[in-house]
C-alpha positions, 0 to 999 in steps of 0.5 A, spaced: 875 880 627 877 877 620 876 877 613 873 871 609 873 869 602 872 863 597 870 860 590 868 854 586 871 854 580 869 848 575 876 849 572 879 848 578 885 852 576 891 855 580 886 854 586 891 855 592 894 861 589 888 865 587 885 864 594 892 866 597 891 872 592 884 874 595 886 873 602 892 878 601 886 883 599 883 882 605 889 882 610 887 889 613 881 885 616 886 880 619 893 882 619 895 876 625 894 870 620 892 868 613 890 861 611 887 857 605 885 851 604 882 848 597 880 841 594 881 840 587 876 835 586 871 840 588 874 846 585 873 849 592 877 854 595 877 857 602 881 863 605 881 866 611 885 872 614 885 873 622 885 878 627 886 875 633 881 877 639 879 871 643 883 865 644 890 868 641 893 861 640 893 857 634 887 853 636 883 859 633 886 858 626 882 858 620 879 854 616 877 850 622 875 843 621 870 839 626 874 833 629 872 828 624 873 833 618 866 833 616 865 840 616 870 846 615 868 853 617 871 860 615 868 865 620 868 873 621 866 876 627 864 874 634 859 870 638 859 873 645 855 868 648 860 862 646 861 860 653 854 859 655 853 855 648 860 851 650 857 849 657 851 846 653 855 842 648 860 840 654 854 837 657 853 833 651 860 830 651 863 835 647 871 837 648 874 843 646 881 844 644 882 851 645 877 857 647 875 860 641 868 862 639 869 859 632 870 852 635 864 853 639 860 855 633 862 850 629 861 844 634 854 848 635 853 847 627 855 840 628 850 839 634 844 843 632 845 845 624 846 852 621 839 854 623 839 851 630 846 854 632 845 861 629 838 862 633 842 860 639 847 866 638 848 873 641 853 876 636 855 879 629 858 875 624 859 872 616 861 865 615 861 860 610 861 852 612 863 847 607 860 840 609 864 834 605 858 829 606 852 833 603 857 837 598 854 844 600 857 850 601 852 855 606 853 862 607 850 866 613 850 873 616 848 876 623 841 878 624 842 885 622 848 885 618 853 888 622 858 884 618 858 884 610 858 878 606 858 878 598 856 872 593 855 871 586 857 868 579 862 871 574 864 867 568 861 861 571 865 862 578 861 862 584 865 867 589 864 870 596 868 875 600 867 880 606 869 885 601 869 886 593 876 887 593 878 880 594 873 878 588 878 882 583 884 878 585 881 872 581 882 873 573 875 870 571 872 875 575 868 880 570 866 887 574 860 890 570 857 896 573 849 895 575 846 902 573 840 900 578 845 900 584 848 906 581 841 909 582 841 907 589 847 910 591 846 917 588 840 918 591 841 915 598 848 915 598 849 907 599 847 901 595 842 897 599 842 889 600 841 885 596 844 889 591 851 891 589 855 895 584 856 889 580 851 885 576 851 878 578 854 880 585 849 880 591 850 882 599 847 876 603 841 879 606 842 880 614 839 874 618 839 870 612 843 864 610 844 861 603 845 853 601 849 852 595 850 845 592 857 843 589 855 837 584 861 838 579 856 841 574 859 846 569 858 852 574 854 853 581 846 853 579 844 859 584 837 858 581 837 852 585 840 855 591 836 855 598 836 862 600 832 864 607 832 867 614 833 864 620 831 871 623 827 876 620 826 883 622 818 882 619 817 876 624 821 880 630 816 886 629 810 881 628 812 877 635 814 883 639 808 888 638 807 894 642 805 892 649 803 897 655 808 897 660 810 902 666 815 907 665 819 905 671 819 898 669 821 899 661 827 904 664 829 898 668 829 893 663 832 897 658 838 898 663 838 891 664 839 889 657 844 894 655 848 892 661 848 885 659 849 887 652 855 891 653 858 886 658 858 881 653 861 886 648 867 887 653 869 880 652 876 880 649 883 878 650 886 884 647 885 892 649 878 895 648 875 902 648 870 906 646 868 911 641 865 917 644 862 923 641 858 926 647 851 924 644 846 920 647 848 913 644 855 913 645 855 916 652 850 911 654 855 905 652 861 909 655 857 910 662 855 902 662 862 900 660 865 905 666 860 901 671 862 894 668 870 895 667 875 893 672 879 900 670 879 906 666 875 906 660 879 908 654 875 913 649 876 916 643 873 922 639 874 927 633 874 935 634 872 939 628 875 946 627 868 948 624 864 949 631 857 948 627 859 941 627 864 940 633 861 936 639 868 935 642 867 939 648 861 935 650 865 928 649 870 931 654 865 933 659 862 926 659 869 923 659 871 927 665 864 925 669 865 918 667 873 918 669 875 915 662 882 915 659 880 920 653 884 921 647 881 927 642 883 928 634 882 935 631 879 934 624 881 939 618 879 939 611 886 938 610 885 931 614 879 930 609 883 931 603 888 926 605 883 921 606 879 922 600 883 918 595 883 912 599 876 912 600 875 907 594 880 902 597 876 902 603 869 901 601 870 897 594 863 900 591 861 907 591 859 910 598 857 917 600 856 918 607 861 923 608 861 921 616 866 915 613 871 920 613 871 922 621 869 914 622 875 912 619 880 917 623 877 916 629 878 908 628 885 910 626 886 914 632 883 908 637 887 903 633 893 906 636 891 904 643 886 898 642 884 892 638 876 893 640 872 899 640 865 899 642 860 904 638 853 907 639 850 905 632 843 903 632 840 908 638 837 912 633 834 907 629 831 903 635 829 909 639 826 914 634 832 919 634 832 922 627 828 928 625 825 924 619 821 920 625 817 926 627 817 931 621 813 927 615 807 926 619 807 933 622 808 936 615 803 931 611 798 934 616 800 941 614 800 939 607 793 936 607 790 943 610 793 947 604 792 948 597 797 946 592 798 953 590 799 955 597 804 950 598 808 952 592 808 959 594 811 956 601 816 952 597 818 959 594 819 963 600 823 957 604 828 957 599 828 965 598 835 968 600 831 973 605 828 967 609 835 964 609 838 970 612 833 971 617 833 964 619 841 964 620 841 971 623 836 968 628 840 962 630 846 966 631 842 971 635 837 967 639 840 961 642 833 958 643 832 959 636 838 955 634 837 950 628 843 946 626 845 947 619 839 952 617 841 952 610 840 944 609 834 944 614 830 949 609 832 945 603 829 939 606 823 943 608 822 945 601 823 939 598 818 935 602 812 941 601 811 938 594 807 932 597 802 930 603 804 922 603 807 921 609 811 915 606 813 919 601 815 925 605 819 920 609 823 917 603 824 924 601 828 926 607 833 921 605 834 923 598 839 927 595 836 929 589 829 931 590 827 934 583 831 931 578 834 924 578 841 924 575 842 917 572 840 917 565 834 912 564 833 911 571 827 914 576 829 915 583 829 908 586 825 906 592 828 903 598 827 895 598 826 896 606 820 901 605 817 895 601 818 890 606 813 893 611 806 896 610 805 903 613 799 902 617 797 907 622 803 907 626 808 911 622 813 912 627 814 904 628 814 903 620 819 909 619 824 905 624 823 898 621 825 901 614 831 904 617 833 898 621 832 894 614 836 899 609 839 905 612 842 901 618 845 895 615 847 898 608 849 905 610 851 906 618 854 899 619 857 898 612 861 905 614 863 902 621 865 896 618 870 898 612 872 904 616 874 900 622 877 894 619 881 898 614 886 899 620 884 892 623 880 895 629 874 891 631 868 895 632 862 892 636 855 895 637 851 893 643 845 897 641 844 891 636 844 885 640 837 882 638 835 882 645 835 890 645 832 890 638 826 885 640 825 889 646 825 896 643 820 893 638 815 891 644 815 898 646 809 903 645 811 909 641 810 914 647 816 911 650 821 913 644 817 919 642 814 923 648 812 931 647 817 932 642 823 929 645 826 923 641 829 917 645 825 919 651 827 912 654 834 912 653 835 919 656 831 916 662 836 911 662 842 915 661 840 920 666 842 915 672 849 916 670 850 923 667 847 929 668 840 930 664 841 937 662 847 935 658 843 932 653 837 938 652 840 940 645 839 938 638 842 932 635 848 933 631 850 927 628 857 925 626 857 929 620 862 934 617 862 940 613 863 938 606 858 943 604 863 949 606 869 944 604 867 944 597 866 951 596 873 952 599 879 947 600 876 941 596 873 945 590 879 944 586 879 936 587 871 937 586 871 941 580 876 935 577 871 930 578 865 934 576 867 937 569 863 936 563 868 932 560 869 927 566 862 926 567 860 924 560 866 919 559 862 913 562 855 916 560 852 914 566 849 921 568 845 927 566 851 932 566 847 938 565 843 936 572 849 935 576 853 941 573 847 946 575 847 943 582 854 944 583 854 951 580 848 953 585 852 950 591 858 954 589 854 960 588 850 959 595 843 958 592 843 952 596 846 946 600 847 940 595 853 937 599 850 930 600 847 930 592 854 932 590 858 928 595 854 922 592 857 924 585 864 925 587 864 918 591 862 915 584 867 919 580 873 918 585 871 910 585 871 910 578 878 913 578 880 908 582 877 902 578 882 905 572 888 903 577 891 896 577 887 892 582 891 886 582 895 884 588 
């Protein structure tokens, strides 16, 4: 894993030193080596920081050139099937100096072009290729957006980088906050591609490449750049429509695909392990790793002091059953506070999925023993793992059967203190009626009783501010992913496609990348092998959701390796008790950022709206942890922006 950066500056001033500064800002992504290359005639500079994982020798250094120096590449990621691609190329007469996947990918691009090469890959990556003959710079990103890549124009300079912090190192980068991006972040907790927090800077869409001509004009002309997909989720969904398949055949096929995907992701020349939460997805990954590994698999998990959020005993049980070498870290609010101040440096733009905290801490824990760790991300999006895959259809049917007046009365009843007390009491006294975080669940239920549109209900399930949007002059924006697919009659398929298009790459994978790379740990995600994705798209809905049981087929595969009854429990997710912490140990810090004077100093927010949320949360009138965390992360990020950022 690595960091990449570069720019095209028509003034061609201090190319080497500015590229080196950008590389230093990405040193955490690649602590093993740093290289820069520049061409003063073109005003072009490329930078690379290396985390050596495959071929640790100098043969893997970048920027890497073809033997005839016609093309150069800077590459972040892994091509897992590089050995098979290399074998095909060797039959055509290619001879390789080393055994790095980067060298194989560059040769494949030379042989088949960008599209032809990338379509042959199984991997995760972001890259830039400079073609000296065509005088073009091509950027590309993996199919589902596991690895990040920003690009854009600022002060007539064209930039690209793995992280925004690299752009800050160039004196001509002019960061201007985009209010629409801020609206996305406050409402959903993340900024979906192609948007970024800065005007004129974009995230390259997953599965896309951007071809830019470098022709000595006053600046790069992005209007004539060629942006397009070499793989798209829309095309994959259209090609892999649900087909009838016998249960046993589907289970066998998924088992085989996951085994292949995990075997690829265990290829490394450095120590390797896995995150283990004790849930279905991470347990599936570790179970198959244990089948494939030569020795004991190293696993890592987080334990929470708050029992309502703690799955560590499940992780320990799975670890004992599979015989892993297991390490656990207990998380407290003090641990969270120690991390919070550093979150803006890690994430570069406002980001408020609070599981960013345990994700960073478990990454730091793992990095003490391994350089690569496998993760279970993607299982929920592919196999119907979320409540929002089920609830909207059920609630919309209920809403259509009731008058608006009855629905309004139900909302009032749901939010009443008596209902909260009753649900909490039943959850504590009757195990069969236990609901994880009942206050938060009731809040969600109340917010969705206001509409009978299944699509709107799905989006409401993800929104932080259901009543009043807090960004001045902006309505709550719609997720770009929700506009890419017609809802049709198959709500479950539509909801999972929207998750794959927005929430997965721009929340979960962004979180995993920044948190792991902050400590130079490479995180790999076997569920997101495109072969697994395409197979999932071809499955009928009853193999994912059966008789109310989510992820049915995945449970069936896992039952081959771990006792089935261990997973007959509600989904918890990798969340933290932020709501309680904000009323307790984090209250003073939160108040310093949510005071009226702080909120008004930059003029983006409706101060009264946010103060009402904060006061109601403190008084226990509602659990507004996600809404408040989105504002807190922006304010903490703004505080960080006022600090010196130059290296």
